[in-house]
A tleap script that builds the chain and sets N, CA, C and O, in Angstrom:
source leaprc.protein.ff14SB
mol = sequence {
  NMET LEU ARG CYS ASP PHE CYS GLY LYS GLN
  SER GLN VAL VAL ILE ARG VAL ALA LEU ASP
  ARG ASP TYR ASP ARG LEU THR VAL LYS HIE
  HIE LYS MET TYR ALA CYS PRO GLU CYS SER
  LYS LYS LYS GLU GLU GLU ARG ARG LYS LYS
  ARG GLY ALA VAL SER GLY THR GLU THR CSER
}
set mol.1.N position { 138.209 271.754 163.169 }
set mol.1.CA position { 137.209 272.703 162.777 }
set mol.1.C position { 137.546 273.188 161.347 }
set mol.1.O position { 138.711 273.281 160.958 }
set mol.2.N position { 136.503 273.485 160.605 }
set mol.2.CA position { 136.661 274.003 159.254 }
set mol.2.C position { 136.312 275.486 159.270 }
set mol.2.O position { 135.693 275.983 160.212 }
set mol.3.N position { 136.714 276.179 158.221 }
set mol.3.CA position { 136.474 277.631 158.164 }
set mol.3.C position { 135.653 277.961 156.926 }
set mol.3.O position { 135.925 277.460 155.835 }
set mol.4.N position { 134.633 278.822 157.109 }
set mol.4.CA position { 133.796 279.285 155.986 }
set mol.4.C position { 134.626 280.267 155.135 }
set mol.4.O position { 135.239 281.194 155.666 }
set mol.5.N position { 134.633 280.055 153.837 }
set mol.5.CA position { 135.367 280.967 152.925 }
set mol.5.C position { 134.648 282.296 152.714 }
set mol.5.O position { 135.216 283.229 152.147 }
set mol.6.N position { 133.389 282.382 153.175 }
set mol.6.CA position { 132.582 283.591 152.942 }
set mol.6.C position { 132.608 284.524 154.149 }
set mol.6.O position { 132.855 285.721 154.002 }
set mol.7.N position { 132.352 283.980 155.353 }
set mol.7.CA position { 132.326 284.845 156.551 }
set mol.7.C position { 133.526 284.677 157.460 }
set mol.7.O position { 133.782 285.510 158.329 }
set mol.8.N position { 134.278 283.566 157.251 }
set mol.8.CA position { 135.493 283.325 158.024 }
set mol.8.C position { 135.273 282.653 159.351 }
set mol.8.O position { 136.236 282.413 160.081 }
set mol.9.N position { 134.010 282.333 159.701 }
set mol.9.CA position { 133.737 281.658 160.956 }
set mol.9.C position { 134.151 280.192 160.912 }
set mol.9.O position { 134.095 279.547 159.864 }
set mol.10.N position { 134.568 279.677 162.065 }
set mol.10.CA position { 134.834 278.242 162.150 }
set mol.10.C position { 133.525 277.503 162.241 }
set mol.10.O position { 132.560 278.002 162.821 }
set mol.11.N position { 133.485 276.309 161.668 }
set mol.11.CA position { 132.271 275.536 161.614 }
set mol.11.C position { 132.615 274.043 161.609 }
set mol.11.O position { 133.661 273.641 161.100 }
set mol.12.N position { 131.744 273.246 162.166 }
set mol.12.CA position { 131.898 271.817 162.122 }
set mol.12.C position { 131.583 271.262 160.731 }
set mol.12.O position { 132.060 270.194 160.349 }
set mol.13.N position { 130.774 272.007 159.992 }
set mol.13.CA position { 130.291 271.613 158.663 }
set mol.13.C position { 130.468 272.760 157.661 }
set mol.13.O position { 130.147 273.910 157.961 }
set mol.14.N position { 130.980 272.435 156.471 }
set mol.14.CA position { 130.951 273.392 155.392 }
set mol.14.C position { 130.312 272.751 154.183 }
set mol.14.O position { 130.332 271.529 154.042 }
set mol.15.N position { 129.752 273.553 153.319 }
set mol.15.CA position { 128.923 273.113 152.172 }
set mol.15.C position { 129.462 273.737 150.900 }
set mol.15.O position { 129.889 274.891 150.894 }
set mol.16.N position { 129.439 272.974 149.835 }
set mol.16.CA position { 129.810 273.467 148.498 }
set mol.16.C position { 128.763 273.005 147.522 }
set mol.16.O position { 128.626 271.803 147.296 }
set mol.17.N position { 127.997 273.944 146.918 }
set mol.17.CA position { 127.073 273.604 145.873 }
set mol.17.C position { 127.820 273.739 144.538 }
set mol.17.O position { 128.286 274.822 144.182 }
set mol.18.N position { 127.921 272.658 143.834 }
set mol.18.CA position { 128.685 272.672 142.557 }
set mol.18.C position { 127.769 272.570 141.372 }
set mol.18.O position { 128.160 272.922 140.260 }
set mol.19.N position { 126.556 272.096 141.576 }
set mol.19.CA position { 125.664 271.856 140.439 }
set mol.19.C position { 124.242 272.133 140.883 }
set mol.19.O position { 123.789 271.586 141.888 }
set mol.20.N position { 123.546 272.958 140.163 }
set mol.20.CA position { 122.144 273.284 140.377 }
set mol.20.C position { 121.580 273.724 139.049 }
set mol.20.O position { 122.330 273.901 138.089 }
set mol.21.N position { 120.291 273.902 138.970 }
set mol.21.CA position { 119.681 274.336 137.670 }
set mol.21.C position { 120.292 275.676 137.305 }
set mol.21.O position { 120.274 276.614 138.102 }
set mol.22.N position { 120.830 275.763 136.105 }
set mol.22.CA position { 121.506 276.961 135.583 }
set mol.22.C position { 122.699 277.376 136.379 }
set mol.22.O position { 123.079 278.547 136.341 }
set mol.23.N position { 123.320 276.456 137.111 }
set mol.23.CA position { 124.500 276.774 137.941 }
set mol.23.C position { 125.424 275.551 137.869 }
set mol.23.O position { 125.109 274.483 138.395 }
set mol.24.N position { 126.569 275.736 137.204 }
set mol.24.CA position { 127.492 274.619 137.038 }
set mol.24.C position { 128.904 275.026 137.411 }
set mol.24.O position { 129.531 275.838 136.730 }
set mol.25.N position { 129.389 274.465 138.480 }
set mol.25.CA position { 130.785 274.730 138.885 }
set mol.25.C position { 131.601 273.478 138.768 }
set mol.25.O position { 132.712 273.423 139.297 }
set mol.26.N position { 131.103 272.478 138.103 }
set mol.26.CA position { 131.859 271.247 137.870 }
set mol.26.C position { 132.739 271.389 136.633 }
set mol.26.O position { 133.855 270.870 136.620 }
set mol.27.N position { 132.264 272.083 135.584 }
set mol.27.CA position { 133.019 272.152 134.358 }
set mol.27.C position { 133.679 273.505 134.121 }
set mol.27.O position { 134.447 273.658 133.171 }
set mol.28.N position { 133.389 274.486 134.971 }
set mol.28.CA position { 133.919 275.843 134.813 }
set mol.28.C position { 135.106 275.992 135.785 }
set mol.28.O position { 135.001 275.683 136.972 }
set mol.29.N position { 136.231 276.472 135.244 }
set mol.29.CA position { 137.394 276.729 136.120 }
set mol.29.C position { 137.066 277.830 137.100 }
set mol.29.O position { 136.556 278.883 136.716 }
set mol.30.N position { 137.358 277.593 138.364 }
set mol.30.CA position { 137.111 278.600 139.393 }
set mol.30.C position { 137.803 278.199 140.679 }
set mol.30.O position { 138.278 277.072 140.821 }
set mol.31.N position { 137.853 279.113 141.593 }
set mol.31.CA position { 138.424 278.822 142.928 }
set mol.31.C position { 137.295 278.198 143.784 }
set mol.31.O position { 136.244 278.811 143.970 }
set mol.32.N position { 137.524 276.979 144.298 }
set mol.32.CA position { 136.508 276.310 145.125 }
set mol.32.C position { 136.377 277.022 146.437 }
set mol.32.O position { 137.370 277.354 147.085 }
set mol.33.N position { 135.139 277.256 146.831 }
set mol.33.CA position { 134.854 277.896 148.104 }
set mol.33.C position { 133.812 277.110 148.849 }
set mol.33.O position { 132.904 276.532 148.252 }
set mol.34.N position { 133.949 277.090 150.178 }
set mol.34.CA position { 133.082 276.319 151.030 }
set mol.34.C position { 132.394 277.259 151.996 }
set mol.34.O position { 133.008 278.210 152.480 }
set mol.35.N position { 131.090 277.000 152.292 }
set mol.35.CA position { 130.301 277.895 153.146 }
set mol.35.C position { 129.797 277.171 154.358 }
set mol.35.O position { 129.468 275.986 154.304 }
set mol.36.N position { 129.739 277.905 155.473 }
set mol.36.CA position { 129.105 277.380 156.674 }
set mol.36.C position { 127.592 277.278 156.388 }
set mol.36.O position { 127.117 277.876 155.422 }
set mol.37.N position { 126.836 276.542 157.199 }
set mol.37.CA position { 125.404 276.422 156.927 }
set mol.37.C position { 124.654 277.787 156.756 }
set mol.37.O position { 123.787 277.915 155.891 }
set mol.38.N position { 124.998 278.766 157.574 }
set mol.38.CA position { 124.336 280.051 157.481 }
set mol.38.C position { 124.627 280.747 156.125 }
set mol.38.O position { 123.722 281.244 155.455 }
set mol.39.N position { 125.889 280.760 155.762 }
set mol.39.CA position { 126.266 281.366 154.443 }
set mol.39.C position { 125.688 280.563 153.283 }
set mol.39.O position { 125.252 281.131 152.282 }
set mol.40.N position { 125.686 279.254 153.424 }
set mol.40.CA position { 125.118 278.417 152.360 }
set mol.40.C position { 123.625 278.724 152.161 }
set mol.40.O position { 123.151 278.823 151.029 }
set mol.41.N position { 122.918 278.867 153.232 }
set mol.41.CA position { 121.465 279.190 153.140 }
set mol.41.C position { 121.298 280.528 152.469 }
set mol.41.O position { 120.433 280.655 151.603 }
set mol.42.N position { 122.072 281.529 152.815 }
set mol.42.CA position { 122.024 282.849 152.225 }
set mol.42.C position { 122.308 282.758 150.741 }
set mol.42.O position { 121.566 283.330 149.943 }
set mol.43.N position { 123.355 282.059 150.347 }
set mol.43.CA position { 123.713 281.950 148.954 }
set mol.43.C position { 122.610 281.219 148.176 }
set mol.43.O position { 122.305 281.597 147.045 }
set mol.44.N position { 122.011 280.181 148.764 }
set mol.44.CA position { 120.927 279.471 148.094 }
set mol.44.C position { 119.741 280.393 147.848 }
set mol.44.O position { 119.145 280.358 146.772 }
set mol.45.N position { 119.387 281.231 148.851 }
set mol.45.CA position { 118.304 282.181 148.682 }
set mol.45.C position { 118.611 283.158 147.579 }
set mol.45.O position { 117.726 283.502 146.796 }
set mol.46.N position { 119.855 283.618 147.496 }
set mol.46.CA position { 120.237 284.561 146.449 }
set mol.46.C position { 120.143 283.899 145.040 }
set mol.46.O position { 119.720 284.532 144.073 }
set mol.47.N position { 120.561 282.572 144.959 }
set mol.47.CA position { 120.470 281.880 143.669 }
set mol.47.C position { 119.008 281.727 143.271 }
set mol.47.O position { 118.671 281.903 142.100 }
set mol.48.N position { 118.112 281.395 144.245 }
set mol.48.CA position { 116.715 281.253 143.924 }
set mol.48.C position { 116.062 282.548 143.475 }
set mol.48.O position { 115.230 282.559 142.568 }
set mol.49.N position { 116.459 283.667 144.138 }
set mol.49.CA position { 115.901 284.978 143.722 }
set mol.49.C position { 116.359 285.343 142.328 }
set mol.49.O position { 115.585 285.841 141.511 }
set mol.50.N position { 117.649 285.084 142.064 }
set mol.50.CA position { 118.210 285.406 140.710 }
set mol.50.C position { 117.537 284.517 139.657 }
set mol.50.O position { 117.189 284.981 138.571 }
set mol.51.N position { 117.359 283.232 139.995 }
set mol.51.CA position { 116.673 282.287 139.031 }
set mol.51.C position { 115.272 282.791 138.768 }
set mol.51.O position { 114.814 282.782 137.626 }
set mol.52.N position { 114.578 283.235 139.820 }
set mol.52.CA position { 113.192 283.741 139.645 }
set mol.52.C position { 113.129 284.984 138.799 }
set mol.52.O position { 112.194 285.159 138.017 }
set mol.53.N position { 114.131 285.871 138.945 }
set mol.53.CA position { 114.188 287.091 138.175 }
set mol.53.C position { 114.478 286.826 136.724 }
set mol.53.O position { 113.982 287.536 135.850 }
set mol.54.N position { 115.274 285.815 136.454 }
set mol.54.CA position { 115.636 285.464 135.070 }
set mol.54.C position { 114.440 284.835 134.368 }
set mol.54.O position { 114.138 285.152 133.217 }
set mol.55.N position { 113.763 283.933 135.084 }
set mol.55.CA position { 112.652 283.215 134.468 }
set mol.55.C position { 111.339 283.979 134.510 }
set mol.55.O position { 110.369 283.638 133.833 }
set mol.56.N position { 111.343 285.045 135.346 }
set mol.56.CA position { 110.131 285.849 135.462 }
set mol.56.C position { 109.175 285.353 136.527 }
set mol.56.O position { 108.097 285.917 136.717 }
set mol.57.N position { 109.573 284.292 137.224 }
set mol.57.CA position { 108.745 283.820 138.320 }
set mol.57.C position { 109.598 283.546 139.526 }
set mol.57.O position { 110.754 283.145 139.395 }
set mol.58.N position { 109.060 283.751 140.664 }
set mol.58.CA position { 109.775 283.514 141.932 }
set mol.58.C position { 109.599 282.065 142.301 }
set mol.58.O position { 108.498 281.524 142.207 }
set mol.59.N position { 110.708 281.410 142.735 }
set mol.59.CA position { 110.621 280.035 143.181 }
set mol.59.C position { 110.716 280.013 144.686 }
set mol.59.O position { 111.329 280.895 145.288 }
set mol.60.N position { 110.105 278.991 145.311 }
set mol.60.CA position { 110.199 278.885 146.749 }
set mol.60.C position { 110.951 277.625 147.160 }
set mol.60.O position { 111.127 277.371 148.352 }
savepdb mol mol.pdb
quit
């Protein structure tokens, strides 16, 4: 079993988004963190909301 770095739950699957529009964790030094599917979905929604606020439009 793997453990989510965000909520601490054990999970069969963890996810790490390293590259997305205006989001780059491949070239920036940082501590790598992995998320369970639920936390990954929540983080993706937060990124989309933030991206919409920056560009002035909401993305779906």
